[in-house]
C-alpha positions as CSV (number, residue, x, y, z in Angstrom):
1,M,11.8,-120.3,145.6
2,P,10.3,-123.4,147.2
3,I,12.6,-126.5,147.6
4,F,11.0,-129.9,147.1
5,K,12.6,-132.8,149.0
6,T,12.7,-136.2,147.3
7,S,12.2,-139.3,149.6
8,K,15.0,-141.8,149.9
9,A,12.8,-144.6,148.7
10,R,11.7,-142.8,145.6
11,E,15.3,-141.9,144.8
12,N,16.3,-145.5,145.1
13,I,13.6,-146.6,142.7
14,L,14.6,-144.0,140.2
15,R,18.3,-145.0,140.5
16,R,17.5,-148.6,139.8
17,V,15.4,-147.6,136.7
18,R,18.2,-145.5,135.4
19,T,20.7,-148.3,135.9
20,S,18.5,-150.8,134.2
21,L,17.9,-148.5,131.2
22,S,21.6,-147.8,130.8
23,N,22.6,-151.5,131.0
24,D,19.9,-153.3,129.0
25,T,19.3,-152.7,125.3
26,L,16.1,-154.0,124.0
27,P,16.2,-155.6,120.5
28,M,14.5,-153.6,117.8
29,P,11.1,-155.2,117.0
30,Y,10.8,-156.2,113.3
31,P,14.3,-155.3,112.4
32,D,13.7,-155.8,108.7
33,A,10.7,-153.5,108.6
34,E,12.7,-150.5,107.3
35,K,14.3,-152.7,104.6
36,E,10.9,-153.5,103.2
37,T,10.3,-151.8,100.0
38,Q,7.0,-153.4,98.8
39,S,3.9,-151.3,99.5
40,I,1.6,-152.6,102.2
41,Y,-1.4,-151.3,100.3
42,T,-3.2,-153.3,97.6
43,H,-4.1,-152.2,94.1
44,A,-0.6,-150.8,93.6
45,D,-0.5,-151.9,90.0
46,L,-3.9,-150.4,89.0
47,P,-4.5,-146.9,87.6
48,Q,-5.1,-144.3,90.3
49,E,-8.7,-143.6,89.2
50,E,-9.6,-147.3,89.4
51,I,-8.1,-147.5,92.9
52,F,-10.1,-144.4,93.9
53,A,-13.3,-145.8,92.4
54,S,-12.9,-149.1,94.3
55,E,-12.3,-147.5,97.6
56,F,-14.9,-144.8,97.2
57,I,-17.6,-147.4,96.4
58,K,-16.6,-149.5,99.4
59,L,-17.4,-146.4,101.5
60,G,-20.9,-146.1,100.1
61,G,-20.1,-143.5,97.5
62,K,-21.5,-143.7,93.9
63,F,-18.9,-143.4,91.2
64,I,-19.9,-142.3,87.6
65,F,-17.4,-142.4,84.8
66,C,-17.8,-139.6,82.2
67,D,-15.8,-139.5,78.9
68,N,-16.2,-135.7,78.7
69,E,-18.1,-132.7,80.2
70,Q,-21.1,-133.3,77.9
71,E,-21.5,-136.7,79.4
72,L,-21.3,-135.2,82.8
73,L,-24.2,-132.9,82.0
74,N,-26.2,-135.8,80.6
75,N,-25.6,-138.0,83.6
76,I,-26.7,-135.2,86.0
77,V,-29.8,-134.6,84.0
78,I,-30.7,-138.3,84.2
79,L,-30.1,-138.3,87.9
80,Y,-32.2,-135.1,88.4
81,E,-35.1,-136.6,86.5
82,N,-35.0,-140.0,88.1
83,R,-34.9,-138.6,91.6
84,G,-37.6,-136.1,91.0
85,W,-35.6,-133.2,92.4
86,E,-37.1,-129.8,92.5
87,Q,-34.0,-127.7,93.2
88,L,-30.4,-128.6,92.3
89,L,-27.7,-126.1,93.2
90,C,-24.3,-125.6,91.6
91,A,-21.4,-124.0,93.5
92,D,-19.0,-124.1,90.5
93,E,-19.7,-121.2,88.1
94,R,-17.9,-122.8,85.2
95,I,-20.0,-125.9,85.3
96,R,-23.2,-123.9,85.9
97,R,-22.4,-122.0,82.7
98,L,-22.0,-125.3,80.8
99,F,-25.6,-126.1,81.8
100,V,-26.8,-122.6,80.6
101,N,-24.8,-122.8,77.3
102,N,-26.4,-126.2,76.6
103,K,-29.9,-124.8,77.4
104,I,-30.3,-127.2,80.4
105,D,-32.4,-125.3,82.9
106,I,-32.1,-127.5,86.0
107,V,-29.5,-125.8,88.1
108,T,-29.4,-122.7,90.3
109,A,-26.3,-120.9,91.5
110,A,-25.6,-122.1,95.0
111,D,-26.7,-119.7,97.7
112,A,-27.0,-120.1,101.5
113,R,-30.6,-118.9,101.2
114,Y,-31.7,-122.1,99.5
115,E,-31.8,-124.3,102.6
116,G,-34.3,-126.7,101.2
117,A,-32.4,-127.7,98.0
118,D,-32.3,-131.4,97.2
119,A,-28.7,-131.5,96.2
120,C,-25.6,-129.4,95.4
121,I,-22.9,-129.8,92.7
122,T,-19.3,-128.8,93.6
123,G,-15.8,-129.3,92.3
124,C,-13.0,-130.6,94.5
125,E,-9.3,-130.0,95.0
126,M,-8.2,-133.6,94.6
127,L,-9.3,-137.2,94.8
128,L,-7.1,-139.4,97.0
129,A,-6.9,-142.9,95.6
130,R,-5.8,-144.9,98.5
131,T,-8.5,-143.8,100.9
132,G,-11.2,-143.0,98.4
133,S,-11.4,-139.5,99.9
134,I,-12.4,-136.3,98.3
135,M,-10.2,-133.3,99.2
136,L,-12.1,-130.0,99.5
137,S,-11.1,-126.6,100.7
138,S,-12.5,-123.2,101.7
139,A,-10.9,-121.7,98.5
140,Q,-13.8,-123.2,96.5
141,N,-17.0,-121.2,96.2
142,M,-19.1,-121.9,99.4
143,G,-16.3,-124.4,100.2
144,R,-17.3,-124.7,103.9
145,M,-21.1,-125.1,103.3
146,A,-21.9,-126.6,99.8
147,P,-20.3,-130.0,100.3
148,V,-21.8,-130.8,103.7
149,Y,-25.1,-128.9,104.1
150,F,-27.4,-130.5,101.5
151,P,-28.8,-134.0,101.5
152,V,-27.0,-135.1,98.4
153,H,-23.5,-134.0,97.3
154,L,-22.6,-134.2,93.6
155,V,-18.8,-133.7,93.1
156,F,-17.0,-133.7,89.8
157,A,-13.3,-134.2,89.2
158,Y,-10.9,-134.4,86.2
159,A,-8.3,-137.0,85.4
160,N,-5.4,-134.8,86.5
161,Q,-7.0,-134.4,90.0
162,V,-6.4,-137.9,91.1
163,V,-3.4,-138.5,93.4
164,P,-2.2,-141.5,95.3
165,D,-2.4,-140.4,98.9
166,I,-2.9,-137.5,101.3
167,E,0.7,-136.3,101.1
168,D,0.4,-136.0,97.4
169,G,-2.8,-134.0,97.8
170,I,-1.2,-131.6,100.2
171,N,1.8,-131.2,97.9
172,A,-0.6,-130.4,95.0
173,L,-2.3,-127.8,97.1
174,R,1.1,-126.2,98.0
175,K,1.9,-126.1,94.3
176,K,-1.5,-124.5,93.4
177,Y,-1.7,-122.0,96.2
178,G,1.9,-121.4,97.3
179,N,2.2,-119.9,100.8
180,D,-1.4,-118.8,100.7
181,L,-3.0,-122.2,101.5
182,P,-6.8,-122.3,102.2
183,S,-7.7,-121.8,105.8
184,M,-9.8,-125.0,105.7
185,I,-8.8,-128.3,104.0
186,N,-11.3,-131.1,104.4
187,L,-11.3,-134.8,103.5
188,A,-14.7,-136.2,102.7
189,T,-14.6,-139.9,102.9
190,G,-17.9,-141.3,101.8
191,P,-21.4,-140.2,103.0
192,S,-21.8,-138.8,106.5
193,R,-22.3,-141.5,109.1
194,T,-22.3,-141.8,112.9
195,A,-23.0,-144.5,115.4
196,D,-23.0,-142.3,118.5
197,I,-26.7,-143.1,119.3
198,E,-27.0,-146.6,120.8
199,K,-24.2,-147.8,118.5
200,T,-26.6,-147.8,115.6
201,L,-25.1,-146.7,112.3
202,V,-27.1,-143.7,110.9
203,V,-26.2,-142.1,107.6
204,G,-26.7,-138.4,106.7
205,V,-26.7,-136.8,110.2
206,H,-23.7,-134.5,110.0
207,G,-23.6,-134.1,106.3
208,P,-24.9,-135.5,103.0
209,G,-26.5,-138.9,103.1
210,E,-25.4,-139.6,99.5
211,V,-22.2,-138.6,97.6
212,F,-21.9,-139.0,93.9
213,C,-18.5,-138.6,92.2
214,F,-18.5,-137.8,88.5
215,Y,-15.1,-138.6,87.1
216,I,-14.4,-136.8,83.8
217,N,-11.8,-138.6,81.7
218,A,-10.1,-135.4,80.6
219,E,-7.7,-132.9,82.1
220,L,-9.0,-129.7,83.6
């Protein structure tokens, strides 16, 4: 086993550092910080869905309030017609059946083969109020592809899916899935954007250029 010799000068420096550390005690910065009980975040007195909507819109998202699922369908039909879309995918089978049952023939079951689709509808795991983020996972149908591959992402959520922060979202997933958590948990915070090229902000490079959140004022 090799033996490494330590120079006398180096040992003297280390000894002085050790002595200084043992003798001097630095005061704790901001000693009252741990006593502070008031939240550092704003909007604390507002309903969680209002906080989410505010933060989501700041990020460039488009928030649509729906009283019920029928209003969700109506709003998506209006958006589909106004945009002149030719192919709208839906990755959530329950919502797709709602369209079919209401004889609204504008959606196609999501499939990786439809690369040229205009937009895709998905559900979500949770909405995180403080950051305006949408929590998604691989446990959802096409959970890795549907929310990020198409130019426009339409996501719907129910009233009981809004939680204050990331920790609450993770706890909700643990309660839902137990020890079998999804292999991918993603936080989508507004439309895709990057400034890698010449520090110019470009939207829609690594994901959808537009994100619509349809909030349904009812429990799932």
